[in-house]
BAROTOR-782795 format. One record per atom (N, C-alpha, C): x negated, y negated, z negated; atom name; residue in one letter. Coordinates in Angstrom, 2 decimals, padded with zeros to 5 digits. Layout:
! residues N
{r {X, Y, Z}, "CA", "A"} ...
//
This chain:
! residues 124
{r {046.62, 006.46, -040.43}, "N", "M"} {r {046.25, 008.16, -039.60}, "CA", "M"} {r {045.98, 007.59, -038.43}, "C", "M"} {r {044.44, 007.86, -038.24}, "N", "A"} {r {043.63, 007.42, -036.97}, "CA", "A"} {r {044.31, 007.70, -035.56}, "C", "A"} {r {044.13, 006.99, -034.58}, "N", "R"} {r {045.15, 007.53, -033.01}, "CA", "R"} {r {043.62, 007.86, -032.31}, "C", "R"} {r {044.34, 008.77, -031.77}, "N", "N"} {r {043.49, 009.74, -030.70}, "CA", "N"} {r {043.44, 008.31, -029.30}, "C", "N"} {r {042.43, 007.96, -028.67}, "N", "Q"} {r {042.24, 006.85, -027.82}, "CA", "Q"} {r {042.02, 007.98, -026.73}, "C", "Q"} {r {042.46, 007.55, -025.29}, "N", "K"} {r {042.10, 008.12, -023.85}, "CA", "K"} {r {040.90, 007.60, -023.65}, "C", "K"} {r {039.82, 008.44, -023.26}, "N", "N"} {r {038.40, 008.15, -022.81}, "CA", "N"} {r {038.44, 008.78, -021.44}, "C", "N"} {r {037.82, 007.64, -020.52}, "N", "F"} {r {037.43, 008.46, -019.20}, "CA", "F"} {r {036.30, 008.66, -018.55}, "C", "F"} {r {035.85, 009.69, -017.77}, "N", "Q"} {r {034.48, 009.74, -017.22}, "CA", "Q"} {r {034.81, 010.48, -016.43}, "C", "Q"} {r {033.51, 010.60, -015.46}, "N", "L"} {r {033.24, 011.03, -013.97}, "CA", "L"} {r {033.08, 012.55, -014.34}, "C", "L"} {r {033.77, 013.50, -013.55}, "N", "F"} {r {033.26, 014.95, -013.75}, "CA", "F"} {r {033.03, 015.34, -012.12}, "C", "F"} {r {032.67, 016.61, -012.30}, "N", "T"} {r {032.38, 017.41, -010.78}, "CA", "T"} {r {033.56, 018.07, -010.55}, "C", "T"} {r {034.28, 017.65, -009.16}, "N", "Y"} {r {035.39, 018.52, -008.77}, "CA", "Y"} {r {034.86, 019.45, -007.68}, "C", "Y"} {r {035.36, 020.49, -007.70}, "N", "V"} {r {034.99, 021.41, -006.52}, "CA", "V"} {r {036.10, 021.59, -005.94}, "C", "V"} {r {036.23, 021.46, -004.44}, "N", "D"} {r {037.75, 021.11, -003.79}, "CA", "D"} {r {037.63, 022.68, -002.99}, "C", "D"} {r {038.79, 022.67, -002.65}, "N", "D"} {r {039.27, 024.25, -002.04}, "CA", "D"} {r {038.49, 024.65, -000.67}, "C", "D"} {r {037.38, 023.41, -000.63}, "N", "N"} {r {036.49, 024.22, 000.81}, "CA", "N"} {r {035.03, 024.33, -000.11}, "C", "N"} {r {034.74, 024.22, -001.11}, "N", "A"} {r {033.99, 024.36, -001.67}, "CA", "A"} {r {032.86, 023.39, -001.84}, "C", "A"} {r {033.18, 022.21, -001.56}, "N", "L"} {r {032.70, 021.06, -001.51}, "CA", "L"} {r {032.44, 020.15, -002.80}, "C", "L"} {r {031.63, 019.64, -003.42}, "N", "S"} {r {031.54, 019.15, -004.88}, "CA", "S"} {r {031.82, 017.31, -004.65}, "C", "S"} {r {032.67, 016.99, -005.77}, "N", "W"} {r {033.04, 015.56, -005.81}, "CA", "W"} {r {032.75, 015.07, -006.95}, "C", "W"} {r {032.61, 013.92, -007.43}, "N", "N"} {r {032.67, 013.38, -008.66}, "CA", "N"} {r {034.05, 012.75, -008.72}, "C", "N"} {r {034.64, 012.92, -009.81}, "N", "V"} {r {036.12, 012.34, -009.87}, "CA", "V"} {r {036.52, 011.90, -011.63}, "C", "V"} {r {036.96, 010.74, -011.30}, "N", "R"} {r {037.53, 010.28, -012.64}, "CA", "R"} {r {038.35, 011.33, -013.38}, "C", "R"} {r {038.16, 011.43, -014.56}, "N", "G"} {r {039.20, 012.18, -015.50}, "CA", "G"} {r {039.25, 011.90, -017.12}, "C", "G"} {r {040.11, 012.78, -017.49}, "N", "E"} {r {040.20, 012.05, -019.11}, "CA", "E"} {r {039.29, 013.00, -020.07}, "C", "E"} {r {038.11, 012.24, -020.57}, "N", "D"} {r {037.25, 013.13, -021.48}, "CA", "D"} {r {037.79, 013.81, -022.48}, "C", "D"} {r {037.64, 014.74, -022.89}, "N", "G"} {r {038.34, 015.35, -024.16}, "CA", "G"} {r {039.90, 015.43, -024.06}, "C", "G"} {r {040.80, 014.94, -023.22}, "N", "G"} {r {042.12, 015.24, -023.21}, "CA", "G"} {r {042.51, 016.53, -023.39}, "C", "G"} {r {043.89, 016.70, -023.12}, "N", "A"} {r {044.84, 017.83, -023.59}, "CA", "A"} {r {044.23, 018.94, -022.56}, "C", "A"} {r {043.76, 018.83, -021.76}, "N", "G"} {r {043.29, 020.19, -020.81}, "CA", "G"} {r {041.97, 020.27, -020.89}, "C", "G"} {r {041.23, 019.77, -021.66}, "N", "A"} {r {039.82, 019.85, -021.45}, "CA", "A"} {r {039.14, 021.50, -021.61}, "C", "A"} {r {040.44, 022.51, -022.58}, "N", "G"} {r {040.02, 023.61, -022.89}, "CA", "G"} {r {040.10, 024.43, -021.38}, "C", "G"} {r {040.99, 023.86, -020.47}, "N", "I"} {r {041.55, 025.00, -019.21}, "CA", "I"} {r {041.02, 024.18, -018.10}, "C", "I"} {r {040.44, 023.10, -017.91}, "N", "D"} {r {040.51, 022.34, -016.75}, "CA", "D"} {r {039.09, 022.86, -015.91}, "C", "D"} {r {038.20, 023.30, -016.64}, "N", "G"} {r {037.01, 023.86, -015.69}, "CA", "G"} {r {035.84, 022.80, -015.07}, "C", "G"} {r {036.02, 021.49, -016.08}, "N", "H"} {r {035.56, 020.36, -015.84}, "CA", "H"} {r {033.69, 020.57, -016.19}, "C", "H"} {r {032.72, 020.05, -015.45}, "N", "A"} {r {031.69, 020.21, -015.45}, "CA", "A"} {r {030.94, 018.53, -015.79}, "C", "A"} {r {029.77, 018.34, -015.84}, "N", "A"} {r {029.22, 016.82, -015.87}, "CA", "A"} {r {029.00, 016.44, -014.44}, "C", "A"} {r {029.20, 014.90, -013.95}, "N", "L"} {r {029.09, 014.67, -013.07}, "CA", "L"} {r {027.41, 015.06, -012.43}, "C", "L"} {r {027.29, 014.85, -010.97}, "N", "V"} {r {025.94, 014.93, -010.40}, "CA", "V"} {r {025.82, 014.00, -009.52}, "C", "V"} {r {024.67, 013.08, -009.85}, "N", "A"} {r {024.45, 012.03, -009.29}, "CA", "A"} {r {024.24, 012.39, -007.75}, "C", "A"} {r {024.58, 011.34, -006.93}, "N", "G"} {r {024.29, 011.58, -005.34}, "CA", "G"} {r {025.79, 012.29, -004.87}, "C", "G"} {r {026.69, 012.92, -005.36}, "N", "Q"} {r {027.93, 013.60, -004.98}, "CA", "Q"} {r {028.62, 012.33, -004.62}, "C", "Q"} {r {029.64, 012.82, -003.33}, "N", "P"} {r {030.16, 011.65, -003.16}, "CA", "P"} {r {031.40, 011.50, -004.08}, "C", "P"} {r {031.84, 010.17, -004.29}, "N", "R"} {r {033.14, 009.85, -005.24}, "CA", "R"} {r {034.33, 010.22, -004.55}, "C", "R"} {r {035.35, 010.85, -005.32}, "N", "W"} {r {036.75, 011.17, -004.93}, "CA", "W"} {r {037.51, 009.80, -005.49}, "C", "W"} {r {037.81, 008.55, -004.53}, "N", "E"} {r {038.08, 007.32, -005.15}, "CA", "E"} {r {039.28, 007.41, -005.63}, "C", "E"} {r {040.38, 007.46, -004.96}, "N", "R"} {r {041.85, 007.24, -005.73}, "CA", "R"} {r {043.09, 008.50, -005.54}, "C", "R"} {r {043.83, 008.43, -006.31}, "N", "Q"} {r {044.60, 009.74, -005.95}, "CA", "Q"} {r {045.89, 009.24, -005.34}, "C", "Q"} {r {046.22, 009.52, -004.13}, "N", "T"} {r {047.14, 009.19, -003.34}, "CA", "T"} {r {048.05, 010.11, -002.80}, "C", "T"} {r {048.96, 009.89, -002.09}, "N", "K"} {r {050.01, 010.72, -001.96}, "CA", "K"} {r {049.32, 011.86, -000.77}, "C", "K"} {r {048.45, 011.35, 000.10}, "N", "R"} {r {047.76, 011.93, 001.41}, "CA", "R"} {r {046.21, 012.66, 001.04}, "C", "R"} {r {045.93, 012.13, -000.60}, "N", "M"} {r {044.74, 012.73, -000.91}, "CA", "M"} {r {044.34, 012.79, -002.33}, "C", "M"} {r {045.12, 013.86, -002.74}, "N", "H"} {r {044.82, 014.25, -004.63}, "CA", "H"} {r {044.30, 015.43, -004.81}, "C", "H"} {r {043.99, 015.32, -006.30}, "N", "C"} {r {043.14, 016.70, -006.65}, "CA", "C"} {r {044.33, 017.56, -007.17}, "C", "C"} {r {043.75, 018.63, -007.33}, "N", "R"} {r {044.82, 019.85, -007.83}, "CA", "R"} {r {045.09, 019.57, -009.47}, "C", "R"} {r {046.54, 019.97, -009.97}, "N", "K"} {r {046.76, 019.60, -011.12}, "CA", "K"} {r {047.74, 020.77, -011.52}, "C", "K"} {r {047.92, 020.58, -013.17}, "N", "A"} {r {048.79, 021.82, -013.51}, "CA", "A"} {r {049.56, 020.85, -014.36}, "C", "A"} {r {051.06, 021.13, -014.37}, "N", "I"} {r {051.99, 020.38, -015.15}, "CA", "I"} {r {052.47, 021.08, -016.53}, "C", "I"} {r {052.23, 020.38, -017.56}, "N", "F"} {r {052.65, 020.80, -018.68}, "CA", "F"} {r {053.98, 020.09, -019.17}, "C", "F"} {r {055.10, 020.54, -019.93}, "N", "Q"} {r {056.09, 019.91, -020.37}, "CA", "Q"} {r {056.29, 020.28, -022.14}, "C", "Q"} {r {056.36, 019.60, -022.94}, "N", "D"} {r {057.01, 019.68, -024.14}, "CA", "D"} {r {058.66, 020.28, -024.15}, "C", "D"} {r {058.71, 021.02, -024.07}, "N", "P"} {r {060.39, 021.68, -023.82}, "CA", "P"} {r {061.53, 020.91, -025.29}, "C", "P"} {r {061.05, 020.22, -025.82}, "N", "V"} {r {061.87, 019.62, -026.90}, "CA", "V"} {r {062.07, 018.16, -026.28}, "C", "V"} {r {061.06, 017.50, -026.19}, "N", "T"} {r {060.76, 015.87, -025.55}, "CA", "T"} {r {061.28, 015.55, -024.47}, "C", "T"} {r {060.72, 016.67, -023.54}, "N", "F"} {r {060.63, 016.91, -022.17}, "CA", "F"} {r {059.63, 015.60, -021.53}, "C", "F"} {r {058.43, 015.50, -022.40}, "N", "R"} {r {057.32, 014.45, -021.82}, "CA", "R"} {r {056.27, 015.60, -021.23}, "C", "R"} {r {055.51, 015.02, -020.23}, "N", "T"} {r {054.85, 016.22, -019.82}, "CA", "T"} {r {053.43, 015.37, -019.94}, "C", "T"} {r {052.52, 016.25, -019.55}, "N", "V"} {r {050.87, 015.87, -019.12}, "CA", "V"} {r {050.60, 016.75, -017.83}, "C", "V"} {r {049.56, 016.03, -016.97}, "N", "D"} {r {049.33, 016.87, -015.59}, "CA", "D"} {r {047.83, 016.83, -015.83}, "C", "D"} {r {047.02, 017.29, -016.41}, "N", "P"} {r {045.46, 017.45, -016.24}, "CA", "P"} {r {045.32, 017.55, -014.81}, "C", "P"} {r {044.14, 016.89, -014.50}, "N", "I"} {r {043.21, 017.56, -013.42}, "CA", "I"} {r {042.75, 019.03, -013.53}, "C", "I"} {r {042.69, 019.54, -012.33}, "N", "I"} {r {042.09, 021.15, -012.80}, "CA", "I"} {r {040.79, 021.14, -011.72}, "C", "I"} {r {039.63, 021.06, -012.11}, "N", "Y"} {r {038.33, 020.80, -011.56}, "CA", "Y"} {r {038.03, 021.97, -010.55}, "C", "Y"} {r {038.38, 022.91, -010.93}, "N", "T"} {r {037.75, 024.39, -009.96}, "CA", "T"} {r {038.98, 025.14, -009.43}, "C", "T"} {r {038.79, 025.72, -008.44}, "N", "P"} {r {039.69, 026.75, -007.77}, "CA", "P"} {r {039.90, 027.69, -008.95}, "C", "P"} {r {038.93, 028.41, -009.60}, "N", "T"} {r {038.87, 029.56, -010.37}, "CA", "T"} {r {039.90, 028.86, -011.58}, "C", "T"} {r {039.62, 028.03, -011.99}, "N", "A"} {r {040.61, 027.34, -013.20}, "CA", "A"} {r {041.98, 027.32, -012.66}, "C", "A"} {r {042.13, 026.67, -011.98}, "N", "Y"} {r {043.48, 026.72, -011.08}, "CA", "Y"} {r {044.17, 027.80, -010.99}, "C", "Y"} {r {043.61, 029.27, -010.43}, "N", "N"} {r {044.17, 030.29, -010.15}, "CA", "N"} {r {044.38, 030.64, -011.78}, "C", "N"} {r {043.56, 030.56, -012.93}, "N", "A"} {r {043.72, 030.82, -013.89}, "CA", "A"} {r {045.30, 030.55, -014.80}, "C", "A"} {r {045.76, 029.53, -014.47}, "N", "I"} {r {046.96, 028.77, -014.99}, "CA", "I"} {r {048.25, 029.17, -014.49}, "C", "I"} {r {048.93, 030.01, -015.12}, "N", "H"} {r {050.48, 030.52, -014.56}, "CA", "H"} {r {051.44, 029.71, -015.19}, "C", "H"} {r {052.67, 029.87, -014.56}, "N", "R"} {r {053.75, 028.97, -014.98}, "CA", "R"} {r {054.18, 029.87, -016.45}, "C", "R"} {r {054.36, 029.38, -017.27}, "N", "G"} {r {054.61, 029.70, -018.78}, "CA", "G"} {r {053.63, 029.62, -019.73}, "C", "G"} {r {052.49, 029.29, -019.34}, "N", "D"} {r {051.58, 029.36, -020.01}, "CA", "D"} {r {051.41, 027.96, -021.02}, "C", "D"} {r {050.97, 028.20, -022.56}, "N", "V"} {r {051.05, 027.45, -023.36}, "CA", "V"} {r {049.97, 026.38, -023.60}, "C", "V"} {r {049.93, 025.26, -023.26}, "N", "L"} {r {048.60, 024.13, -023.99}, "CA", "L"} {r {049.18, 023.44, -025.32}, "C", "L"} {r {047.93, 023.51, -026.12}, "N", "A"} {r {048.30, 022.62, -027.33}, "CA", "A"} {r {047.88, 021.14, -027.03}, "C", "A"} {r {048.70, 020.29, -027.22}, "N", "V"} {r {048.59, 018.96, -026.97}, "CA", "V"} {r {048.54, 018.32, -028.23}, "C", "V"} {r {047.31, 017.41, -028.18}, "N", "P"} {r {047.47, 016.13, -029.87}, "CA", "P"} {r {048.70, 015.34, -029.53}, "C", "P"} {r {049.69, 014.83, -029.75}, "N", "V"} {r {050.41, 013.79, -029.71}, "CA", "V"} {r {050.28, 012.65, -030.77}, "C", "V"} {r {050.05, 011.60, -030.35}, "N", "T"} {r {050.03, 010.35, -031.74}, "CA", "T"} {r {051.28, 010.23, -032.43}, "C", "T"} {r {050.78, 010.16, -033.52}, "N", "G"} {r {051.60, 009.95, -034.55}, "CA", "G"} {r {051.71, 011.41, -035.62}, "C", "G"} {r {051.11, 012.39, -034.86}, "N", "L"} {r {051.55, 013.82, -035.63}, "CA", "L"} {r {050.24, 014.23, -035.84}, "C", "L"} {r {050.14, 014.64, -037.03}, "N", "A"} {r {048.96, 015.39, -037.90}, "CA", "A"} {r {048.39, 017.04, -036.95}, "C", "A"} {r {049.62, 017.43, -036.29}, "N", "T"} {r {049.27, 018.82, -035.54}, "CA", "T"} {r {049.37, 018.44, -034.11}, "C", "T"} {r {049.05, 019.67, -033.31}, "N", "T"} {r {049.25, 019.56, -032.15}, "CA", "T"} {r {050.77, 020.33, -031.45}, "C", "T"} {r {051.22, 020.04, -030.39}, "N", "V"} {r {052.34, 020.29, -030.00}, "CA", "V"} {r {052.03, 020.97, -028.56}, "C", "V"} {r {052.98, 022.36, -028.45}, "N", "N"} {r {052.90, 023.25, -027.38}, "CA", "N"} {r {053.70, 022.91, -026.38}, "C", "N"} {r {052.91, 022.86, -025.30}, "N", "Y"} {r {053.45, 021.92, -024.01}, "CA", "Y"} {r {053.34, 023.69, -023.20}, "C", "Y"} {r {054.38, 023.79, -022.29}, "N", "T"} {r {054.34, 025.03, -021.67}, "CA", "T"} {r {054.43, 024.50, -020.02}, "C", "T"} {r {053.63, 025.35, -019.54}, "N", "C"} {r {053.43, 025.00, -018.08}, "CA", "C"} {r {054.59, 025.19, -017.08}, "C", "C"} {r {054.90, 024.29, -016.21}, "N", "I"} {r {056.17, 024.34, -015.59}, "CA", "I"} {r {055.92, 024.29, -014.11}, "C", "I"} {r {054.55, 024.06, -013.73}, "N", "G"} {r {054.20, 024.18, -012.46}, "CA", "G"} {r {053.05, 023.67, -012.14}, "C", "G"} {r {052.02, 023.99, -010.76}, "N", "K"} {r {051.01, 023.23, -010.46}, "CA", "K"} {r {051.43, 022.67, -009.03}, "C", "K"} {r {050.12, 021.75, -008.68}, "N", "V"} {r {050.06, 021.03, -007.54}, "CA", "V"} {r {049.01, 021.29, -006.76}, "C", "V"} {r {049.13, 021.80, -006.21}, "N", "A"} {r {047.90, 021.99, -005.07}, "CA", "A"} {r {047.34, 020.86, -004.75}, "C", "A"} {r {045.94, 020.83, -004.18}, "N", "E"} {r {045.15, 019.81, -003.80}, "CA", "E"} {r {045.58, 019.24, -002.65}, "C", "E"} {r {045.52, 018.26, -002.03}, "N", "K"} {r {045.88, 017.80, -000.92}, "CA", "K"} {r {044.33, 016.97, -000.17}, "C", "K"} {r {044.53, 016.99, 001.14}, "N", "Q"} {r {043.00, 016.14, 001.77}, "CA", "Q"} {r {043.82, 016.10, 003.20}, "C", "Q"} {r {043.24, 015.24, 003.83}, "N", "P"} {r {044.05, 014.91, 005.51}, "CA", "P"} {r {042.92, 015.69, 006.27}, "C", "P"} {r {043.57, 016.19, 007.04}, "N", "R"} {r {043.31, 016.95, 008.02}, "CA", "R"} {r {042.23, 016.10, 009.08}, "C", "R"} {r {041.08, 016.67, 009.54}, "N", "D"} {r {040.33, 015.95, 010.48}, "CA", "D"} {r {040.51, 017.23, 012.04}, "C", "D"} {r {040.73, 016.74, 012.97}, "N", "A"} {r {040.93, 017.20, 014.19}, "CA", "A"} {r {040.35, 016.26, 015.44}, "C", "A"} {r {040.04, 016.76, 016.17}, "N", "P"} {r {039.73, 016.10, 017.54}, "CA", "P"} {r {040.83, 015.61, 018.29}, "C", "P"} {r {040.52, 014.37, 018.61}, "N", "A"} {r {041.65, 013.70, 019.87}, "CA", "A"} {r {041.71, 014.37, 020.52}, "C", "A"} {r {042.80, 014.49, 021.22}, "N", "R"} {r {043.36, 014.83, 022.72}, "CA", "R"} {r {042.92, 014.07, 023.62}, "C", "R"} {r {042.20, 014.47, 025.07}, "N", "Q"} {r {041.56, 013.62, 025.42}, "CA", "Q"} {r {042.47, 013.99, 026.96}, "C", "Q"} {r {043.34, 012.81, 027.64}, "N", "L"} {r {044.21, 013.07, 028.70}, "CA", "L"} {r {043.26, 012.74, 030.06}, "C", "L"} {r {043.61, 013.56, 030.89}, "N", "A"} {r {042.53, 013.43, 032.43}, "CA", "A"} {r {043.11, 012.27, 033.07}, "C", "A"} {r {042.28, 011.57, 033.75}, "N", "D"} {r {042.64, 010.27, 034.34}, "CA", "D"} {r {043.38, 010.78, 035.71}, "C", "D"} {r {044.27, 009.80, 036.00}, "N", "S"} {r {045.06, 010.31, 037.04}, "CA", "S"} {r {044.85, 009.52, 038.21}, "C", "S"} 
//
């Protein structure tokens, strides 16, 4: 049986401030039908790495039998708001001819560092 390979691509990601970025994500992965992805736009800034201080929004889906999880990036706020706890996602699994239903167990909100002016103390 042929095995599905993970392929990656840059997609347009719209953050919570309505700014657009190019983000690297899985092409044709488990969340492709619900993640709101769109083709990249040349000239948009690139969201470089996913870190604790700066990461994209995601939804976490879990197989209730094996407890394995998938966490696709959700590219638009509209798509993120349409996903609810308990929603089912059909995930292709290596070695199986059919998909496995994973259940949404949670969502991870986007996180970006805050920019604020520095406080200036008066000279004494």
